[in-house]
C-alpha positions as a Markdown table, in Angstrom:
| # | Residue | x | y | z |
|---|---|---|---|---|
| 1 | Met | 8.9 | 1.2 | 2.0 |
| 2 | Ser | 10.6 | -2.1 | 1.4 |
| 3 | Leu | 14.0 | -0.5 | 1.7 |
| 4 | Ala | 13.0 | 1.2 | 5.0 |
| 5 | Phe | 11.7 | -2.0 | 6.4 |
| 6 | Gly | 14.9 | -3.7 | 5.4 |
| 7 | Arg | 16.9 | -1.1 | 7.2 |
| 8 | Glu | 14.8 | -1.6 | 10.4 |
| 9 | Gly | 15.7 | -5.3 | 10.4 |
| 10 | Ala | 12.6 | -6.8 | 9.0 |
| 11 | His | 12.7 | -9.8 | 6.7 |
| 12 | Val | 11.0 | -8.3 | 3.6 |
| 13 | Val | 8.9 | -10.5 | 1.2 |
| 14 | Ile | 8.4 | -8.5 | -1.9 |
| 15 | Ala | 5.2 | -9.7 | -3.7 |
| 16 | Asp | 4.9 | -8.2 | -7.2 |
| 17 | Val | 4.3 | -9.2 | -10.8 |
| 18 | Arg | 7.8 | -8.1 | -11.8 |
| 19 | Pro | 11.1 | -8.2 | -10.0 |
| 20 | Asp | 12.8 | -5.3 | -11.8 |
| 21 | Pro | 12.0 | -1.6 | -11.1 |
| 22 | Arg | 10.1 | 0.2 | -13.9 |
| 23 | Glu | 12.9 | 2.7 | -14.1 |
| 24 | Gly | 15.6 | 0.0 | -14.3 |
| 25 | Gly | 18.5 | -0.7 | -12.0 |
| 26 | Thr | 18.9 | -2.9 | -9.0 |
| 27 | Thr | 15.9 | -5.1 | -8.0 |
| 28 | Thr | 14.4 | -4.1 | -4.6 |
| 29 | Asp | 15.4 | -7.4 | -2.9 |
| 30 | Asp | 19.0 | -7.1 | -4.1 |
| 31 | Ala | 19.1 | -3.5 | -2.9 |
| 32 | Ile | 18.0 | -4.6 | 0.6 |
| 33 | Arg | 20.5 | -7.4 | 0.8 |
| 34 | Ala | 23.2 | -5.0 | -0.4 |
| 35 | Asp | 22.3 | -2.7 | 2.4 |
| 36 | Gly | 22.8 | -5.6 | 4.9 |
| 37 | Gly | 19.1 | -6.5 | 5.2 |
| 38 | Ser | 17.1 | -9.7 | 4.4 |
| 39 | Ala | 14.7 | -10.0 | 1.5 |
| 40 | Val | 13.2 | -12.3 | -1.0 |
| 41 | Tyr | 11.1 | -11.6 | -4.1 |
| 42 | Leu | 8.1 | -13.8 | -4.9 |
| 43 | Glu | 6.2 | -13.3 | -8.2 |
| 44 | Thr | 2.6 | -12.5 | -7.2 |
| 45 | Asp | -0.4 | -11.2 | -8.9 |
| 46 | Val | -2.5 | -9.9 | -6.0 |
| 47 | Ser | -5.7 | -10.1 | -8.0 |
| 48 | Arg | -5.4 | -14.0 | -7.9 |
| 49 | Trp | -6.2 | -15.8 | -4.7 |
| 50 | Glu | -3.8 | -18.7 | -5.6 |
| 51 | Asp | -0.9 | -16.3 | -5.9 |
| 52 | Val | -1.7 | -14.5 | -2.7 |
| 53 | Asp | -2.2 | -17.8 | -0.8 |
| 54 | Arg | 1.1 | -19.2 | -2.1 |
| 55 | Thr | 3.1 | -16.1 | -1.2 |
| 56 | Val | 1.7 | -15.8 | 2.4 |
| 57 | Thr | 2.2 | -19.5 | 2.9 |
| 58 | Ala | 5.8 | -19.2 | 1.7 |
| 59 | Ala | 6.5 | -16.2 | 4.0 |
| 60 | Val | 5.1 | -18.0 | 7.1 |
| 61 | Glu | 7.0 | -21.2 | 6.3 |
| 62 | Glu | 10.3 | -19.2 | 6.0 |
| 63 | Arg | 10.0 | -17.2 | 9.2 |
| 64 | Gly | 7.3 | -18.9 | 11.3 |
| 65 | Arg | 4.9 | -15.9 | 11.5 |
| 66 | Leu | 3.6 | -12.9 | 9.6 |
| 67 | Asp | 3.9 | -9.7 | 11.5 |
| 68 | Val | 3.2 | -6.9 | 9.0 |
| 69 | Val | 1.5 | -6.7 | 5.6 |
| 70 | Val | 1.6 | -3.6 | 3.5 |
| 71 | Asn | -1.0 | -3.6 | 0.6 |
| 72 | Ser | 0.6 | -1.2 | -1.9 |
| 73 | Ala | -0.1 | -2.7 | -5.4 |
| 74 | Val | -2.0 | -0.4 | -7.7 |
| 75 | Tyr | -3.1 | -0.3 | -11.3 |
| 76 | Leu | -3.7 | 3.1 | -12.7 |
| 77 | Gly | -2.4 | 4.5 | -16.0 |
| 78 | Asn | -4.7 | 5.1 | -18.9 |
| 79 | His | -7.6 | 3.1 | -17.3 |
| 80 | Ser | -8.3 | 6.0 | -14.9 |
| 81 | Lys | -10.8 | 8.4 | -16.5 |
| 82 | Gly | -14.1 | 10.1 | -16.0 |
| 83 | Ile | -17.2 | 7.9 | -15.9 |
| 84 | Leu | -18.4 | 8.7 | -19.3 |
| 85 | Glu | -15.1 | 7.6 | -20.8 |
| 86 | Thr | -14.6 | 4.6 | -18.5 |
| 87 | Thr | -15.4 | 1.2 | -20.1 |
| 88 | Glu | -16.3 | -2.0 | -18.2 |
| 89 | Phe | -12.8 | -3.2 | -19.0 |
| 90 | Asp | -11.2 | -0.1 | -17.5 |
| 91 | Trp | -13.3 | -0.5 | -14.3 |
| 92 | Asp | -12.6 | -4.3 | -14.0 |
| 93 | Ala | -8.9 | -4.0 | -14.7 |
| 94 | Met | -8.3 | -1.4 | -12.0 |
| 95 | Met | -10.7 | -2.9 | -9.4 |
| 96 | Ala | -9.0 | -6.3 | -9.8 |
| 97 | Val | -5.8 | -4.9 | -8.3 |
| 98 | Asp | -6.8 | -1.8 | -6.4 |
| 99 | Leu | -9.7 | -3.3 | -4.4 |
| 100 | Arg | -9.9 | -7.1 | -5.0 |
| 101 | Gly | -6.2 | -7.3 | -4.4 |
| 102 | Val | -6.4 | -5.6 | -1.0 |
| 103 | Phe | -9.4 | -7.8 | 0.0 |
| 104 | Leu | -7.5 | -11.0 | -0.9 |
| 105 | Cys | -4.3 | -9.9 | 0.8 |
| 106 | Cys | -6.1 | -8.8 | 3.9 |
| 107 | Lys | -8.1 | -12.0 | 4.1 |
| 108 | Arg | -5.1 | -14.3 | 3.7 |
| 109 | Ala | -3.0 | -12.3 | 6.2 |
| 110 | Leu | -5.7 | -12.3 | 8.8 |
| 111 | Gln | -6.0 | -16.1 | 8.5 |
| 112 | Glu | -2.4 | -16.3 | 9.7 |
| 113 | Met | -2.4 | -13.4 | 12.2 |
| 114 | Val | -5.4 | -14.6 | 14.3 |
| 115 | Gln | -3.5 | -17.8 | 15.0 |
| 116 | Gln | -0.3 | -16.2 | 16.2 |
| 117 | Glu | 0.9 | -15.4 | 19.6 |
| 118 | Pro | 0.9 | -11.7 | 20.3 |
| 119 | Val | 4.1 | -9.7 | 20.5 |
| 120 | Thr | 3.6 | -6.7 | 22.9 |
| 121 | Glu | -0.2 | -7.2 | 22.7 |
| 122 | Val | -0.3 | -7.3 | 18.9 |
| 123 | Arg | -0.8 | -10.4 | 16.8 |
| 124 | Gly | -0.3 | -8.6 | 13.5 |
| 125 | Arg | -0.5 | -5.3 | 11.6 |
| 126 | Ile | -2.0 | -4.5 | 8.3 |
| 127 | Ile | -1.2 | -1.2 | 6.4 |
| 128 | Asn | -3.3 | -0.4 | 3.4 |
| 129 | Met | -2.2 | 2.2 | 0.9 |
| 130 | Ala | -5.2 | 4.5 | 0.4 |
| 131 | Ser | -4.9 | 7.9 | -1.2 |
| 132 | Gln | -6.1 | 11.5 | -0.8 |
| 133 | Met | -8.2 | 10.5 | -3.8 |
| 134 | Gly | -10.1 | 8.0 | -1.6 |
| 135 | Leu | -11.2 | 10.9 | 0.6 |
| 136 | Val | -12.2 | 13.5 | -1.9 |
| 137 | Gly | -13.6 | 13.5 | -5.4 |
| 138 | Thr | -10.8 | 14.1 | -8.0 |
| 139 | Pro | -11.9 | 15.1 | -11.4 |
| 140 | Gly | -11.4 | 12.5 | -14.1 |
| 141 | His | -10.6 | 9.5 | -11.9 |
| 142 | Val | -13.9 | 7.7 | -11.1 |
| 143 | Thr | -12.5 | 4.1 | -10.7 |
| 144 | Tyr | -9.5 | 5.1 | -8.7 |
| 145 | Cys | -11.4 | 7.3 | -6.4 |
| 146 | Ala | -14.0 | 4.6 | -5.9 |
| 147 | Ala | -11.4 | 1.9 | -5.2 |
| 148 | Lys | -9.4 | 3.9 | -2.8 |
| 149 | Gly | -12.6 | 5.1 | -1.0 |
| 150 | Ala | -13.5 | 1.5 | -0.6 |
| 151 | Val | -10.0 | 0.7 | 0.8 |
| 152 | Val | -10.5 | 3.5 | 3.4 |
| 153 | Asn | -13.7 | 2.0 | 4.7 |
| 154 | Met | -12.4 | -1.6 | 4.5 |
| 155 | Thr | -9.6 | -0.5 | 6.7 |
| 156 | Arg | -12.0 | 0.9 | 9.3 |
| 157 | Gln | -14.2 | -2.2 | 9.2 |
| 158 | Leu | -11.3 | -4.7 | 9.6 |
| 159 | Ala | -10.0 | -2.6 | 12.5 |
| 160 | Val | -13.4 | -3.0 | 14.2 |
| 161 | Asp | -13.7 | -6.7 | 13.5 |
| 162 | Phe | -10.2 | -7.7 | 14.5 |
| 163 | Gly | -9.2 | -5.3 | 17.2 |
| 164 | Ser | -10.4 | -7.6 | 19.9 |
| 165 | Arg | -8.1 | -10.2 | 18.6 |
| 166 | Gly | -5.0 | -8.0 | 18.8 |
| 167 | Ile | -4.7 | -6.9 | 15.1 |
| 168 | Leu | -4.1 | -3.3 | 14.1 |
| 169 | Val | -5.3 | -2.2 | 10.7 |
| 170 | Asn | -4.5 | 1.3 | 9.4 |
| 171 | Ala | -4.2 | 3.1 | 6.1 |
| 172 | Ile | -1.8 | 5.7 | 4.6 |
| 173 | Ala | -3.2 | 8.3 | 2.3 |
| 174 | Pro | -0.3 | 9.8 | 0.4 |
| 175 | Gly | -0.6 | 13.2 | -1.3 |
| 176 | Lys | 1.2 | 14.0 | -4.5 |
| 177 | Val | 4.4 | 12.0 | -4.7 |
| 178 | Pro | 5.8 | 12.4 | -8.3 |
| 179 | Thr | 7.5 | 9.4 | -9.8 |
| 180 | Asn | 9.4 | 9.8 | -13.1 |
| 181 | Pro | 8.5 | 6.5 | -14.8 |
| 182 | Leu | 4.8 | 7.1 | -14.6 |
| 183 | Val | 5.1 | 10.7 | -15.7 |
| 184 | Glu | 7.2 | 9.6 | -18.7 |
| 185 | Glu | 5.0 | 6.8 | -19.8 |
| 186 | Phe | 1.6 | 8.2 | -19.3 |
| 187 | Gly | 2.2 | 12.0 | -19.2 |
| 188 | Glu | 1.3 | 14.3 | -16.2 |
| 189 | Arg | -2.4 | 14.7 | -16.4 |
| 190 | Glu | -2.6 | 17.1 | -13.5 |
| 191 | Pro | 0.2 | 19.7 | -13.9 |
| 192 | Leu | 2.6 | 19.7 | -11.0 |
| 193 | Glu | 2.2 | 23.5 | -10.6 |
| 194 | Tyr | -1.4 | 22.9 | -9.4 |
| 195 | Ser | -0.3 | 20.3 | -6.9 |
| 196 | Val | 2.5 | 22.6 | -5.6 |
| 197 | Ser | 0.0 | 25.5 | -5.2 |
| 198 | Arg | -2.5 | 23.2 | -3.5 |
| 199 | Thr | 0.0 | 21.8 | -1.0 |
| 200 | Pro | 0.5 | 24.0 | 2.1 |
| 201 | Phe | 4.0 | 22.6 | 2.8 |
| 202 | His | 6.8 | 24.0 | 0.7 |
| 203 | Arg | 7.3 | 20.9 | -1.4 |
| 204 | Leu | 5.6 | 17.8 | -2.8 |
| 205 | Gly | 5.9 | 14.4 | -1.2 |
| 206 | Arg | 8.9 | 12.0 | -1.5 |
| 207 | Pro | 8.7 | 8.1 | -1.2 |
| 208 | Glu | 10.6 | 8.3 | 2.1 |
| 209 | Asp | 7.9 | 10.4 | 3.6 |
| 210 | Val | 5.4 | 7.6 | 3.0 |
| 211 | Ala | 8.0 | 5.0 | 4.1 |
| 212 | Gly | 8.5 | 6.8 | 7.4 |
| 213 | Met | 4.8 | 6.5 | 8.2 |
| 214 | Ala | 4.7 | 2.8 | 7.3 |
| 215 | Val | 7.7 | 2.0 | 9.5 |
| 216 | Tyr | 6.0 | 3.8 | 12.4 |
| 217 | Leu | 2.7 | 1.9 | 11.9 |
| 218 | Ala | 4.7 | -1.4 | 11.9 |
| 219 | Ser | 6.8 | -0.5 | 15.0 |
| 220 | Asp | 6.4 | -1.6 | 18.6 |
| 221 | Glu | 5.9 | 2.1 | 19.5 |
| 222 | Cys | 2.6 | 2.0 | 17.7 |
| 223 | Asn | 0.3 | -0.3 | 19.8 |
| 224 | Phe | -2.9 | 1.7 | 20.1 |
| 225 | Val | -3.5 | 3.2 | 16.6 |
| 226 | Ser | -6.1 | 1.3 | 14.6 |
| 227 | Gly | -8.7 | 2.2 | 12.0 |
| 228 | Ala | -6.8 | 5.4 | 11.2 |
| 229 | Ile | -6.5 | 6.9 | 7.7 |
| 230 | Leu | -3.3 | 8.8 | 8.0 |
| 231 | Pro | -2.6 | 11.5 | 5.4 |
| 232 | Val | 1.0 | 12.0 | 4.3 |
| 233 | Asp | 0.3 | 15.0 | 2.1 |
| 234 | Gly | 1.9 | 18.1 | 3.4 |
| 235 | Gly | -1.4 | 19.5 | 4.6 |
| 236 | Trp | -3.3 | 19.0 | 1.2 |
| 237 | Leu | -6.4 | 17.6 | 2.9 |
| 238 | Ala | -6.3 | 20.3 | 5.5 |
| 239 | Tyr | -6.6 | 23.1 | 2.8 |
C-alpha cells in the first residue's frame, strides 16, 4: 500500500516499530524514494498515544494537512489461539495493537481532519484494515476475530459520526494473502490448499490487490463511499 500511494504522488509517512522489512532488503521509504516518490519513516508504536500523537503532529507540520490515514498495523503470530488456550497476556498483547492502535490512530487523525478545509467536499479519509476474520468466526483465532470484528463496527460508527463533517471512513477486509516471512516464522496453521479450494477466484490474494483498493478509497474518484467494509478476497465471503 505504501508503495502504491508513493507511485500515485502521495507523501507517505510510514509509522512502524521497525524500519526494515521482515524479509530483509530495502526499507519501504527508501523504495518509495528510489521510485521517484516522497516518503519518511517515523518510529511509532501505535499502541502508545504519545507515539501516535508525535507522528501525526510531525506529518501535519511537514505537509500542512493530513488527507489519508491507513490503519494497517497488526499483531498476530502465536498469540492467536482458541479461547481455552488464550491467556490474558495473549489477549492484551493483540488487542493493544489490533484494536487500541486503530482507536488511537483514528482519534488523533480525526482531531486534525475536522479542522481542515475540504478538498472536493472531503476533509479527510480513514481506511482501516479489517479482515474476513472480522466478519466470520474462524476456528482457533478468538482474539484476532474479536479485534477485527470491533474494527468493522468502529469503522461504521465513525462514518456515521463524522460524515456530516466531510470525513470518509471505510475498511478493507482482505482474504488469504500469503506472506512468506510469517509462514516461515510461525508455520502455516491453515493449509493453503484449503484456502485455495475455499476461494472462488482461481488464485489467492496478492498485496497489490489490497493496495489497489486502498488507492481507490483514497482517491478523488471516491467521494461518496463511507462506512463500507470492502472484501478483497476473490469471492471468499460470497461462498
